[in-house]
C-alpha positions as CSV (number, residue, x, y, z in Angstrom):
1,M,0.0,0.0,0.1
2,I,1.1,3.4,-0.4
3,L,-0.8,6.0,2.1
4,V,-0.6,9.7,0.8
5,V,-1.3,11.7,4.1
6,L,-3.0,15.6,2.7
7,E,-2.2,18.4,4.9
8,N,-4.6,21.2,5.3
9,Q,-4.2,24.8,4.3
10,R,-7.1,27.1,5.1
11,G,-9.8,24.4,4.9
12,N,-7.8,23.4,1.8
13,I,-5.8,20.4,1.0
14,H,-2.1,22.3,0.7
15,A,-0.6,22.5,-2.8
16,F,2.2,20.5,-1.9
17,S,-0.3,17.5,-0.7
18,Q,-2.2,17.8,-4.1
19,E,1.3,17.0,-5.5
20,A,1.8,14.3,-3.6
21,V,-1.2,12.6,-4.4
22,A,0.3,12.6,-8.3
23,A,3.1,11.0,-6.8
24,G,1.0,9.0,-5.0
25,Q,-0.9,7.8,-8.4
26,Q,2.3,7.0,-9.9
27,L,4.2,4.7,-7.9
28,S,1.2,2.9,-7.6
29,T,0.7,2.4,-11.0
30,K,4.6,1.8,-11.0
31,L,4.6,-0.5,-8.4
32,G,1.4,-2.3,-8.8
33,L,0.2,-1.3,-5.2
34,D,-3.2,0.4,-3.9
35,L,-3.2,3.9,-3.4
36,C,-4.7,5.0,0.0
37,I,-5.0,9.1,1.2
38,L,-5.0,9.6,4.8
39,C,-7.0,13.0,5.8
40,L,-5.9,13.8,9.4
41,G,-6.3,16.2,11.9
42,E,-7.1,19.7,10.8
43,N,-9.9,20.7,8.9
44,A,-9.7,16.6,8.0
45,S,-13.2,16.5,6.7
46,A,-13.1,19.2,4.7
47,L,-9.7,17.8,3.0
48,K,-11.8,14.3,2.3
49,E,-14.6,16.1,0.6
50,Q,-11.8,17.7,-1.7
51,A,-10.2,14.3,-1.9
52,S,-13.5,12.7,-3.4
53,N,-12.5,13.7,-6.7
54,Y,-9.6,11.3,-7.0
55,K,-9.3,8.3,-7.6
56,V,-8.0,6.0,-4.8
57,K,-8.3,2.6,-3.4
58,N,-9.1,3.7,0.1
59,L,-10.0,7.2,1.6
60,I,-9.5,7.3,5.1
61,L,-10.6,9.9,8.0
62,A,-8.8,10.2,11.3
63,Q,-9.8,12.9,13.6
64,N,-9.4,13.8,17.5
65,D,-10.3,16.8,19.0
66,L,-6.7,16.4,20.7
67,I,-5.1,16.8,16.8
68,G,-8.2,19.8,15.6
69,S,-5.4,21.5,14.9
70,Y,-1.6,21.6,14.3
71,S,0.9,20.2,16.7
72,A,4.0,17.9,16.4
73,D,3.2,15.7,19.0
74,G,-0.4,14.3,18.2
75,Y,0.2,14.6,14.8
76,S,3.5,11.8,15.5
77,K,1.6,9.8,17.8
78,A,-1.7,9.6,15.6
79,L,0.4,8.8,12.0
80,D,2.3,6.2,14.0
81,Q,-0.6,4.3,14.8
82,V,-2.0,4.8,10.9
83,I,1.8,2.9,10.2
84,S,1.7,0.5,12.9
85,E,-1.6,-1.2,12.1
86,L,-1.9,-0.3,7.6
87,S,1.6,-1.7,7.4
88,P,2.2,0.4,4.3
89,K,4.9,0.5,2.2
90,Y,5.1,4.2,1.6
91,V,4.0,6.8,3.0
92,L,4.1,10.4,1.2
93,M,3.9,14.2,1.9
94,G,4.7,17.4,0.9
95,H,7.7,19.0,2.2
96,S,6.9,22.2,3.2
97,Y,7.1,23.5,6.9
98,M,5.1,21.1,8.7
99,V,6.1,18.0,7.5
100,R,9.9,19.1,8.0
101,D,8.4,19.5,11.9
102,F,6.8,16.7,12.6
103,L,7.3,13.7,10.3
104,P,11.1,13.0,11.5
105,R,9.7,12.3,14.7
106,V,7.7,9.8,12.7
107,S,10.4,8.5,11.8
108,A,12.2,8.1,15.3
109,K,8.6,7.1,17.1
110,S,8.2,4.3,13.9
111,D,12.0,3.2,13.9
112,V,11.5,3.4,10.0
113,P,13.6,5.8,7.1
114,F,12.5,9.5,6.2
115,I,13.9,10.3,2.3
116,S,13.1,13.7,2.4
117,D,13.3,17.0,-0.1
118,I,12.5,14.4,-2.9
119,I,12.9,16.6,-6.3
120,S,12.3,13.2,-9.4
121,V,11.1,9.5,-8.9
122,T,13.1,7.2,-11.7
123,Y,13.0,3.5,-11.9
124,H,15.7,0.6,-12.0
125,D,14.2,-3.0,-12.2
126,N,10.7,-1.8,-10.9
127,V,12.2,-0.1,-7.6
128,P,12.1,2.8,-7.4
129,I,15.0,5.4,-7.0
130,F,14.8,8.7,-5.9
131,A,16.9,11.7,-6.6
132,R,17.6,14.4,-3.8
133,Q,19.9,18.0,-3.5
134,V,22.4,17.8,-1.6
135,F,25.2,20.7,-0.9
136,N,23.0,23.5,-0.8
137,A,21.3,22.5,-3.7
138,K,24.7,22.5,-5.8
139,I,24.7,18.7,-6.4
140,A,21.5,15.9,-6.2
141,T,22.3,12.2,-5.4
142,N,19.6,9.3,-5.8
143,V,18.5,7.6,-2.6
144,Q,17.3,3.6,-2.5
145,A,15.8,2.2,0.4
146,D,16.6,-0.4,1.7
147,S,14.1,-3.6,0.7
148,N,13.7,-5.0,3.8
149,N,12.0,-1.7,5.3
150,N,8.7,-2.8,6.0
151,T,7.5,1.4,5.2
152,I,9.7,4.4,4.1
153,L,8.3,7.9,4.8
154,L,9.3,10.1,1.5
155,S,8.3,13.7,1.6
156,F,9.0,15.2,-2.1
157,Q,9.6,19.0,-3.1
158,S,7.3,21.4,-4.4
159,A,6.9,21.0,-8.0
160,A,9.4,17.8,-8.0
161,F,5.5,16.4,-9.8
162,S,2.6,18.5,-11.2
163,S,-1.1,18.6,-9.5
164,D,-2.3,18.7,-13.7
165,D,-1.6,15.1,-13.5
166,I,-4.0,13.7,-10.7
167,E,-6.2,11.3,-12.4
168,A,-9.8,12.2,-11.2
169,G,-12.0,9.6,-10.7
170,S,-13.2,8.2,-7.1
171,P,-12.5,5.9,-3.6
172,E,-13.4,3.0,-4.0
173,N,-13.6,2.5,-0.3
174,Q,-14.1,5.3,2.3
175,I,-13.1,4.5,6.5
176,D,-13.1,5.8,9.7
177,F,-10.3,5.2,11.6
178,S,-10.1,5.1,15.0
179,L,-7.6,7.4,17.0
180,N,-6.3,6.5,20.7
181,L,-5.0,9.7,22.7
182,D,-4.7,11.2,25.3
183,T,-4.1,14.7,26.4
184,S,-0.2,13.7,28.1
185,D,0.6,12.9,24.6
186,I,0.1,16.5,23.7
187,R,3.5,18.2,25.5
188,S,4.1,21.5,23.3
189,E,1.7,23.9,21.2
190,S,2.8,25.3,17.9
191,E,2.1,28.3,16.7
192,P,0.7,29.6,13.4
193,E,2.7,29.2,10.4
194,F,5.3,32.2,9.5
195,Q,3.0,32.5,5.8
196,E,-0.2,33.4,7.6
197,S,0.8,36.5,9.6
198,A,-0.7,39.7,8.4
199,S,3.4,40.7,7.3
200,S,4.2,38.4,4.7
201,V,3.3,36.1,2.0
202,D,2.8,32.8,1.2
203,L,3.8,32.6,-2.3
204,T,3.3,29.5,-2.8
205,T,-0.2,30.0,-3.2
206,A,0.2,32.5,-6.2
207,E,-0.5,32.3,-9.5
208,L,1.0,34.7,-11.3
209,I,5.2,35.8,-9.5
210,V,7.4,38.9,-10.9
211,S,10.4,37.9,-9.9
212,V,13.9,40.6,-9.6
213,G,17.3,40.0,-8.4
214,R,20.0,42.1,-7.9
215,G,20.0,42.9,-12.0
216,I,17.4,45.6,-11.4
217,D,21.1,48.0,-10.3
218,S,18.8,50.1,-7.5
219,Q,16.2,49.5,-4.6
220,D,15.1,53.2,-6.1
221,N,13.8,50.9,-9.3
222,L,11.1,48.6,-7.3
223,P,8.4,51.5,-7.8
224,M,8.6,50.0,-11.6
225,I,8.6,46.1,-11.1
226,E,5.8,46.8,-8.2
227,A,4.1,48.8,-11.0
228,L,4.3,45.8,-13.4
229,A,3.1,42.9,-10.9
230,S,0.3,45.3,-10.0
231,A,-0.8,45.2,-13.9
232,M,-0.3,41.9,-14.1
233,G,-1.9,41.3,-10.6
234,A,1.1,39.2,-9.7
235,E,3.0,38.3,-5.9
236,I,6.2,40.6,-6.1
237,A,9.2,37.5,-5.5
238,S,13.2,38.1,-5.3
239,S,16.4,36.3,-5.2
240,R,18.2,36.4,-1.9
241,P,20.5,39.3,-3.2
242,V,17.6,41.4,-2.8
243,V,16.7,40.5,-0.3
244,D,20.8,40.6,1.5
245,M,20.5,43.7,0.6
246,G,17.7,44.9,2.4
247,W,15.6,46.1,-0.5
248,L,12.4,43.3,-0.1
249,P,12.1,41.6,3.0
250,P,12.9,37.9,3.1
251,Y,9.4,36.3,3.2
252,R,9.9,37.6,-0.6
253,Q,13.4,35.5,-1.2
254,V,12.4,33.0,-3.4
255,G,15.0,29.5,-3.8
256,S,16.7,26.9,-1.8
257,S,16.6,29.4,1.6
258,G,13.6,30.8,0.3
259,Q,10.3,29.7,-0.7
260,V,9.8,26.9,-3.4
261,V,7.1,28.2,-5.5
262,S,5.5,27.0,-8.7
263,P,3.2,29.7,-10.3
264,K,1.2,29.1,-13.7
265,L,3.9,32.3,-14.7
266,Y,7.2,33.1,-13.3
267,L,8.4,36.4,-14.6
268,S,12.2,36.7,-13.6
269,V,13.5,40.5,-13.9
270,G,17.2,40.9,-13.4
271,I,17.9,37.1,-12.3
272,S,21.0,36.0,-13.7
273,G,19.8,32.1,-12.2
274,A,22.2,31.1,-10.1
275,I,21.2,27.2,-9.0
276,Q,20.0,28.4,-5.4
277,H,17.3,30.1,-6.8
278,V,16.3,27.9,-9.9
279,V,15.8,25.1,-7.0
280,G,12.6,27.4,-5.8
281,M,11.1,28.2,-9.2
282,K,12.0,25.7,-12.2
283,G,8.8,23.5,-11.6
284,S,6.9,26.6,-12.4
285,K,4.7,26.5,-15.3
286,N,5.9,28.8,-17.6
287,I,9.0,30.9,-16.8
288,M,9.9,33.9,-18.3
289,A,13.4,35.6,-18.2
290,I,14.2,39.2,-19.0
291,N,18.2,39.9,-18.8
292,K,20.5,41.5,-21.1
293,D,23.3,39.3,-20.5
294,E,22.7,36.4,-23.5
295,E,24.7,34.0,-21.1
296,A,22.5,34.4,-18.1
297,P,22.2,30.3,-16.7
298,I,17.8,31.4,-16.3
299,F,17.8,31.3,-20.1
300,E,18.8,27.5,-20.1
301,I,15.1,27.0,-18.4
302,A,13.3,29.7,-19.5
303,D,10.1,29.4,-21.6
304,Y,10.0,33.2,-23.1
305,A,13.8,34.5,-23.5
306,V,14.1,38.5,-23.4
307,I,17.6,39.9,-24.3
308,G,17.5,43.8,-23.6
309,D,17.6,46.2,-21.2
310,L,15.3,46.0,-18.5
311,M,14.6,49.5,-17.5
312,E,13.6,49.9,-21.5
313,I,11.4,47.0,-21.1
314,V,9.5,46.8,-18.1
315,P,7.5,50.0,-18.5
316,K,6.6,49.3,-22.0
317,L,5.3,46.3,-20.5
318,T,3.7,47.5,-18.0
319,E,1.9,49.8,-20.2
320,E,1.3,47.0,-23.1
321,I,0.0,45.3,-20.3
322,Q,-2.4,48.2,-19.0
323,K,-3.9,49.2,-22.2
324,N,-5.2,45.9,-23.0
325,K,-7.5,45.3,-19.1
């Protein structure tokens, strides 16, 4: 059995969890294993209703008042019970902040291996090989789990799979799973995730992003970028140097040390395309890059390349968008 655990995101299935469902469906087809989805904890009933449109073997609901809101203690205890009873071969989740917090505890509690932050899956003799980035995303390494392990925990980096590839359908069975939790199991209380604070933004949910690099030369040129983003109805993001120089706050940063995004359109303005930035946005559906350096690495992954002076191109692009609104 392959078990995909859904994460709540403001009453909806987290975008990373949707991608994990696509990963689970591919793995189940390749390996000939049943696919099950677990709706656990916060807003589990709402997640179950949304997941009823996915083609799976079993749709499992696991609720308990003690995990009505997230806590690492409660979630790890609950998932440990599910694993102990169902014995899935693989447990899949998106590599979100919550998963980074509690899934290692499940690994320790259940004594099962955890392969985290997976960027792709290949197969050798029908055995899955998982690729992970190491050394600050400078290289990738392949990991193969020991076949003697009864259960293996997996978390997938955003955009490793696409939610567009989810096979629609309906579950063959819907199951209620009874959790045995006690107040003594919950020893900590988690604060709200940082994306939900009033002063920050969750770029992972943005469909359109305009991202800037130090190629804009000066903080004084940011209003020009803001005007373009406003005309497009897009969020503003940046590479790390822009944040390091204090031009934009840290929650606007995309990359290995920032947020990982996969919008419908990622418009890169004045970004060279260092690997540390690319790993945070390479899963975008469409990538357009504006840069005067025709050798810039960003053009290697861009769907559309505009080579020229952004100081001339951006205002004209903004003007044309505003004309056609």
